[in-house]
C-alpha positions as CSV (number, residue, x, y, z in Angstrom):
1,M,0.0,0.0,0.0
2,L,1.3,3.4,-1.0
3,A,2.1,5.6,2.0
4,T,4.4,8.3,3.3
5,K,6.7,6.6,5.8
6,R,8.4,9.6,7.2
7,Y,10.2,12.9,6.5
8,E,13.9,12.9,6.9
9,Y,17.1,14.9,6.4
10,L,19.0,12.4,4.2
11,P,22.5,12.3,2.9
12,I,22.2,13.2,-0.8
13,D,24.7,10.4,-1.9
14,Q,22.2,7.8,-0.6
15,I,19.6,8.9,-3.2
16,E,19.8,6.8,-6.4
17,F,18.0,6.7,-9.7
18,H,15.9,3.8,-10.8
19,H,15.5,3.1,-14.5
20,T,11.7,2.8,-14.3
21,L,11.3,6.1,-12.4
22,T,12.0,9.1,-14.6
23,N,11.0,12.6,-15.3
24,H,9.0,11.6,-18.4
25,R,10.5,14.6,-20.2
26,E,13.9,16.1,-20.9
27,L,14.9,18.4,-18.1
28,D,14.2,22.1,-18.7
29,R,17.6,23.7,-18.3
30,A,16.2,27.2,-17.8
31,K,14.1,25.8,-14.9
32,V,17.1,24.1,-13.4
33,A,19.1,27.3,-13.6
34,H,16.3,29.2,-11.9
35,L,16.0,26.6,-9.2
36,E,19.8,26.7,-8.5
37,K,19.6,30.5,-7.8
38,D,16.4,30.1,-5.7
39,I,17.6,27.2,-3.6
40,V,20.9,28.9,-2.9
41,V,19.0,32.0,-1.6
42,N,16.0,30.4,0.0
43,G,16.8,26.8,0.6
44,L,14.9,23.7,-0.5
45,F,11.3,24.5,0.4
46,E,9.7,21.4,-1.2
47,P,11.3,18.1,-0.2
48,L,12.4,15.5,-2.7
49,V,10.2,12.4,-2.9
50,V,12.1,9.2,-2.5
51,W,11.1,5.5,-2.5
52,E,12.6,3.3,0.2
53,R,12.5,0.0,-1.7
54,N,14.5,-1.9,0.9
55,N,15.8,-0.7,4.3
56,R,18.0,2.4,3.7
57,E,17.8,1.9,-0.1
58,Y,16.4,5.1,-1.7
59,Y,15.3,6.0,-5.2
60,L,14.2,9.4,-6.5
61,V,10.5,9.5,-7.4
62,G,9.7,13.2,-7.6
63,G,11.8,16.3,-7.8
64,F,14.1,15.7,-10.7
65,H,14.6,19.3,-11.6
66,R,15.3,20.1,-7.9
67,M,17.8,17.3,-7.7
68,E,19.6,18.5,-10.8
69,A,19.7,22.0,-9.4
70,I,21.1,20.8,-6.2
71,Q,23.8,18.8,-8.0
72,G,24.7,21.9,-9.9
73,I,25.0,23.9,-6.7
74,R,27.2,21.2,-5.2
75,R,29.5,21.2,-8.2
76,A,30.0,25.0,-7.8
77,N,30.1,24.9,-4.0
78,P,31.7,21.7,-2.6
79,G,30.1,20.8,0.7
80,Y,26.8,22.5,0.0
81,F,23.6,20.3,0.4
82,D,25.4,17.2,1.6
83,R,22.0,16.4,3.2
84,V,18.6,17.3,1.8
85,D,15.0,17.2,3.0
86,V,13.1,14.2,1.7
87,R,9.6,12.7,1.9
88,I,10.1,8.9,2.1
89,V,7.3,6.8,0.6
90,T,6.8,3.1,0.5
91,G,4.7,0.9,-1.7
92,D,4.6,-1.8,-4.3
93,P,6.6,-1.1,-7.5
94,D,3.5,-0.5,-9.5
95,E,2.2,2.0,-7.0
96,I,5.5,3.9,-7.0
97,K,5.6,3.9,-10.8
98,A,2.1,5.4,-10.7
99,L,3.1,8.0,-8.1
100,N,6.1,8.9,-10.2
101,L,3.8,9.8,-13.1
102,K,1.2,11.5,-10.9
103,L,3.9,13.8,-9.5
104,N,4.9,14.7,-13.1
105,S,1.3,15.0,-14.3
106,D,0.7,18.0,-11.9
107,R,2.6,20.1,-14.4
108,V,0.5,22.1,-16.9
109,D,2.5,20.8,-19.9
110,T,2.0,17.1,-19.2
111,R,1.1,15.2,-22.4
112,I,-1.4,12.4,-22.8
113,T,1.4,10.2,-24.2
114,D,3.1,10.5,-20.8
115,Y,0.3,8.4,-19.4
116,F,0.3,5.6,-22.0
117,Q,3.0,3.3,-20.6
118,T,2.0,3.6,-17.0
119,V,-1.8,3.3,-17.4
120,I,-1.3,0.1,-19.5
121,Y,1.3,-1.2,-17.0
122,L,-1.2,-0.7,-14.1
123,N,-4.0,-2.3,-16.0
124,N,-1.7,-5.3,-16.6
125,A,-0.9,-5.3,-12.9
126,N,-4.6,-5.9,-12.3
127,W,-5.5,-2.4,-11.1
128,S,-9.1,-1.7,-11.9
129,K,-10.0,1.1,-14.2
130,E,-11.8,2.8,-11.4
131,R,-8.7,2.7,-9.2
132,I,-6.4,4.0,-12.0
133,A,-8.9,6.8,-12.7
134,E,-9.1,7.8,-9.0
135,F,-5.4,7.8,-8.6
136,F,-4.8,10.1,-11.6
137,D,-8.0,12.2,-11.0
138,K,-9.3,11.3,-14.4
139,S,-12.6,9.8,-15.6
140,V,-12.9,6.0,-16.1
141,S,-13.8,6.6,-19.7
142,W,-10.5,8.5,-20.2
143,I,-8.6,5.6,-18.7
144,D,-10.6,3.1,-20.8
145,D,-9.7,4.9,-24.0
146,I,-6.0,4.8,-23.2
147,I,-6.2,1.1,-22.5
148,R,-8.2,0.4,-25.7
149,Y,-6.4,2.7,-28.2
150,A,-2.9,3.6,-26.9
151,P,-1.4,0.1,-27.9
152,L,-2.7,0.8,-31.5
153,T,-1.0,4.2,-31.9
154,T,1.8,4.3,-34.4
155,E,5.1,6.1,-33.7
156,A,4.0,8.9,-36.0
157,M,0.8,9.3,-34.1
158,R,2.6,9.4,-30.7
159,E,5.0,12.0,-32.0
160,K,2.1,14.2,-33.2
161,L,0.2,13.7,-30.0
162,A,3.3,14.6,-27.9
163,G,4.0,17.7,-30.1
164,G,0.4,19.0,-29.9
165,E,-0.1,18.5,-33.6
166,L,-2.8,15.9,-33.0
167,S,-5.6,15.8,-30.4
168,W,-6.4,12.7,-28.6
169,A,-10.0,12.9,-29.8
170,R,-8.8,13.0,-33.4
171,A,-6.4,10.1,-32.8
172,R,-9.2,8.0,-31.4
173,D,-11.3,8.7,-34.5
174,I,-8.5,7.6,-36.8
175,L,-8.0,4.4,-34.8
176,R,-11.7,3.6,-34.9
177,K,-11.6,3.9,-38.7
178,A,-8.5,1.7,-38.8
179,L,-10.2,-1.0,-36.7
180,N,-13.3,-0.9,-38.9
181,A,-11.2,-1.2,-42.1
182,P,-10.7,-4.5,-44.0
183,P,-7.8,-6.5,-42.6
184,G,-4.5,-5.4,-43.9
185,N,-5.6,-1.8,-44.6
186,E,-5.1,-0.5,-41.1
187,K,-1.7,1.1,-41.7
188,Q,-2.9,2.7,-44.9
189,I,-5.9,4.2,-43.2
190,I,-3.8,5.7,-40.4
191,E,-1.2,7.2,-42.7
192,S,-3.9,8.7,-45.0
193,E,-5.8,10.2,-42.1
194,L,-2.6,11.7,-40.5
195,S,-1.7,13.4,-43.8
196,R,-5.0,15.3,-43.9
197,P,-5.0,18.9,-42.6
198,V,-7.1,19.3,-39.5
199,Q,-8.7,22.3,-37.8
200,A,-7.0,23.8,-34.8
201,V,-8.1,22.3,-31.5
202,A,-10.3,24.7,-29.5
203,K,-8.7,26.1,-26.3
204,P,-10.5,27.0,-23.1
205,L,-11.1,30.7,-22.8
206,P,-9.4,32.7,-20.0
207,F,-11.7,33.0,-17.0
208,P,-12.1,36.8,-17.2
209,T,-13.1,36.4,-20.9
210,T,-15.7,33.8,-19.9
211,I,-17.2,36.1,-17.3
212,K,-17.3,38.9,-19.7
213,R,-19.1,36.9,-22.3
214,L,-21.6,35.5,-19.8
215,S,-22.2,39.0,-18.4
216,S,-22.9,40.3,-21.9
217,S,-25.3,37.4,-22.6
218,V,-27.2,38.1,-19.4
219,K,-27.7,41.7,-20.5
220,T,-28.8,41.0,-24.1
221,D,-30.7,37.8,-23.5
222,P,-31.4,37.3,-19.8
223,K,-34.0,34.5,-20.4
224,R,-31.7,32.4,-22.6
225,T,-31.6,28.7,-21.4
226,F,-29.3,25.8,-22.1
227,K,-30.2,22.1,-22.1
228,V,-27.1,20.5,-20.5
229,S,-26.2,17.4,-18.7
230,T,-24.1,16.8,-15.6
231,Q,-21.2,15.8,-17.9
232,D,-21.5,19.2,-19.7
233,I,-21.3,21.0,-16.3
234,Y,-18.3,18.9,-15.3
235,A,-16.6,19.6,-18.6
236,L,-17.3,23.4,-18.1
237,V,-15.6,23.3,-14.7
238,L,-12.6,21.5,-16.2
239,T,-12.2,24.0,-18.9
240,L,-12.4,26.9,-16.5
241,R,-9.7,25.3,-14.4
242,G,-7.5,25.6,-17.5
243,K,-5.1,22.8,-16.6
244,N,-4.5,19.6,-18.6
245,V,-7.9,20.1,-20.3
246,D,-8.9,17.1,-22.5
247,P,-9.9,18.3,-26.0
248,D,-13.1,16.2,-25.6
249,A,-14.1,18.4,-22.6
250,I,-13.5,21.6,-24.6
251,E,-15.6,20.3,-27.5
252,R,-18.4,19.3,-25.1
253,V,-18.5,22.8,-23.6
254,R,-18.3,24.4,-27.0
255,K,-21.4,22.6,-28.1
256,A,-23.3,23.0,-24.8
257,F,-22.4,26.7,-24.2
258,P,-21.7,28.2,-27.6
259,I,-21.8,31.8,-26.2
260,L,-18.3,31.2,-24.6
261,W,-16.7,31.0,-28.0
262,D,-16.7,33.2,-31.1
263,E,-19.0,31.7,-33.7
264,E,-17.2,31.9,-37.0
């Protein structure tokens, strides 16, 4: 069972790197440089997260940019940060792997492709879809789509998804067409669909703009009503939060609340 075992002031040389626990993205060197300056001046406010796999055997789970910044400080200032504040967690390897991704997924720029390997791994480790969804604060249908379609994505699709050139909703549509194609034509269908130009994915409006448009609508048409579902309202809240918004949620809100977008 995943749990925080204790907080400790740990010798930094005892913290190792495990090949299955990564940052899921290349380190942002500008962020590392900023953290180096900040940590030197203010100290390490947020502890590193480490996994105690066996007694006194520690692996870094969260805080890769902070660790790199501390190492940079130590190279320039021998003797600095020989010990660091850490949060020590325990759990099964699959739980730790999930925590590793969860800590990374709190970033605004997390891509859906970052979830593929871990979600499928947890599903194969007999985690229920409900448990995976709860752990990552996602819907069961979102997890189900990854389990169903991620193994079918080609390298070209994954590159476009990771680069923001392809939405997950569009990728699923392409894969559905490929699955319904005659045997042997799947690859051709995928390549053909990927070569087609697509419309830009809608982005959630800034909260102030949303308020402004709703205020204007109240003044011009105060009795206007919308027929919406609980899913529509949930999607609206997600888009207003403006973090890691699934394109499907944006499209749902766009259809349910058209006044929030410019109608072209």
